[in-house]
N, C-alpha and C positions, 0 to 999 in steps of 0.2 A: 678850355681845352688846350689852347696854345701854351700858356704858361706852364701847365703841368708837364706837357710833352718836353719842353725845353729843359726842365729840371731833370726829368728821368733820363733824357738823352745825355745830359752832362755827366750824371753819375755813371752811366754805362760807359761812356768814353773814358772816364778816369780809370775804371776798373780794367778796361782793356789795355790802356796805356801802361799802367803800372805793372800788370801781369807780364806784358812783353818785356819791360825793362828789367824786371826781377829775374825772369827766366833766361834771358840772354846770357847771363854769366854762368847759369847752370851750376855744376859742381866744381867749377874751376877754382883754383886757389887764388887768393887775393894777390895782386901784383905787388912787387917790391917798390914799384915806381910811386913816388909821393903823390903825384897827380891822380893816379888810378886809385890809390888808397882813399883819397878825399872823395872821389866820385862814388866809390863803394860805400863809404860811410854815409854819404848823402842819400844814396839809394835806400839803405836800410832805414834811415830816419823817415824818408817819404813813405815807405811801406808801413812803418809804425803809425805815422800820422794818418794815413788812410784808414787803417784799422780802428784807430781811436775815433775818427770821424764817424765810421759806421756804427760804433757803439755809443755815440752821442757824447763822448768825453772830449769836448771841444778844446778845453784848455790844454790838455795833454797833447792833443793833435797839433795845436798851434805851436807848442813848445818844440815838438819834434820837427815840424816843418821849418821853423825858424833856424834850428840847429842844422838842418839839411842845407839851408842856404848859406850858413856860415862855413860849412865844409866846402860847398861848391856853389858860388853865387850864380853860375851859368847853367845850372842843372834845370832843364826845361820842365821836367815833371814836377819838381819842387815848386816852381812858380805856378804851374797849372793848378796843383792841388791846394796850395795855400790861397790862391785866388778864389777858388770855390769856397773855402772856409771863411775867408774875409767877407765874401758875398753873403754867406749864410748868417753871419753875426752882424751884418749891417754896416761893415766898414767898406763902403763902396769905392772910396778913393784908393785904398790899398788893394782892393780886388782889381780895379782897372789897371793899376800900375803893374800888377803881376801878370794879368792876362796879356797886357801889351808887351811886357818883357819876354814872355814865352813866345809870342808871335815874332818878336824882333830876333830872338835867338834861333828860331827855326822857321824862317819866313815862307818856306815852301810846303810846310806841313799842313795837310788838311785838318788835322786834329786841332792844332793850336789856333789856326785861323777861324775854324768853326766855333771853338770855345769863345774866342774874343768877339766874333760876330754875334753870338747869342747874347753875350753880356751887353754889348752896345745896343742891340735892339731892345732889350729889356729896359735900358736906361733912356730910350727915346732918341738915340743917335742913329737914325735909320739909314742915312746915306753912308755913314762910316761903316755900319754893319754890313751893308751890301758890298763894300770894298773888300772886306775880309772874307765874306762868303765867296766872292768871286775868286780871290786868291786861293782859297782852299780847294775850289773846283779844279784848279790846275794840277793838283797832286795826283799823279797816275797810280800811286801806291796806297791811296786812302782806301781802307777796307770797307767802310760804310758810307759811300757817297750818297746813298739814298737819304740818309739822315741829314746830311749837309744841304742837299737840294730842298728837302722838306722844310728845314729851318729857314732857308733863304726865302722860299715861297711864302711861308707863314708870316714872316716879317713884312713882306710886301702886301699880303692880303689885309692884315690887321692895321697897317699903318700907311700904306702907299696909296690908298684910294682906288677909284675905278680905273684910273689911267695905268695902273700897274697890274691889272688883272691878267693881261696877256702874258707878261713876263712870269707872273706867278704860276699861271697854268703851265707854261713851259717847264718851270722848275719842278712842279709836281709830276709832270709826265716823265721827266728825266729820272726823278726819284723812283717811279714805278718801273721804269725800264731796268734800273739797277736792282730793284727788289719789288716784285709785283704784290707782295704781301705786307707792305708797310701800311699799317692802319691809319697813321696820321696823314700820310700822303693821300690815301683814298678819301678820307673825310674832307680834307681841305680842297682837293680837286673837285669833289662834289659841291662844296660851298662856292668855289669859283664859278663852276658851270651854272649853278643856280643864279648867282649874281649876274651872269651873262645871259640869263633867260634861256639857257639850254637845259630845260627841265628833264627831257628824256634821258640824256646822257648823265645828268646829275643823279638821277634815280639809279642808274646802273652802278655808279661808283659808291653811292651810299649803301646799296644792297651788298656790294662786295665788302664794304667796311663792316656791315652787320654780321657777315659770315665769318669774319676773323676776330671781332672784338665785341664785347658786351657794350651796347650803346650807352652813352652817358646822356645827360639832359640836352646838351647842345646837338648831339647827333639825332636824338629823337625829334627835337623841334625842327631841325633841318629836314628830316625825312617827312615829317608831317606837312611842312610848308611846300615841299616839292610835290607831294600828292595833291595838295590843294590846287596848285598851279596846273597840274595835269587833269584836274577835274575828277579825281578819284575820291569822292567824298567819304565813302565807307573806310577806305584804307587810311585816309587822313584822320578820321575819327579814332581808328584803332591806335594809331601812333599817339594821338593826344591822350587817350585813356592810359596807355602805357606810361607816358610821361607823368601824368597825374598820380598814378598808382605807385610807381617805382621811385619817383622823386617829388613828393608832394610839397616839399619846402624849397625847391629850387627856383632860381630866378626865372628860368624858362617856363615853369609851371605857372608862376604868378603872372607872367606876361601873356599867357594864352588868351585870357578874356579881354585884355586891353589892347592887343595888337590885331590889326585887321588881318583877315585870312591871307591876303596876298603880300603882307609886309615881309621885308627881308630881315 
């Protein structure tokens, strides 16, 4: 669930960023200033690159994004979008260079720091990732802080170990303060509370998650395990049956018979 959420969030971020950049110029005429003309040309190329990415035409997308950077090497959105494209095609070195450059050009931006933090976490550079997540949290104008806090907490849960559960819980709670209906934050907070043996409150958050989002195998298994810990055998059995019926080939279903009822 973690990896999927990071990817979806990244795409959503890009759409929001590009829309804002494109519409700020509105219907205004292009400036006669040479610098402004280059920035306008770069913006158009980024928009085209994003559209080609959405259509799966990655070569055309790359060509337009590279041209955008030729017009304006310091255009943050161009670095951000081309980083996503490089990551998609497996050129991780180029992806990291462009994520890092975007964060360098706009160091106070929640968007650029969050993007770079996500990438670093996915590459196993967890301490560095938290540095950029923390920087992003300082941006008072970031429109979706709940997603940034969720990403930071998710990275801690999956890679920080038991010692980081307290900080992860704080991140998820701050995410839910910003957006009480963030499904990923609800799921991961339930997971953290389960790992901390707070099964009663874990149950409350997984139920809130279920009310907002169709459960996937990870959520169904977590809900089942919570009910086992609470001694609710019938409810646990119901979750197990749903998991087996809806996701018969999932890793979670295959693990049901091999994992002890109280296992995490």
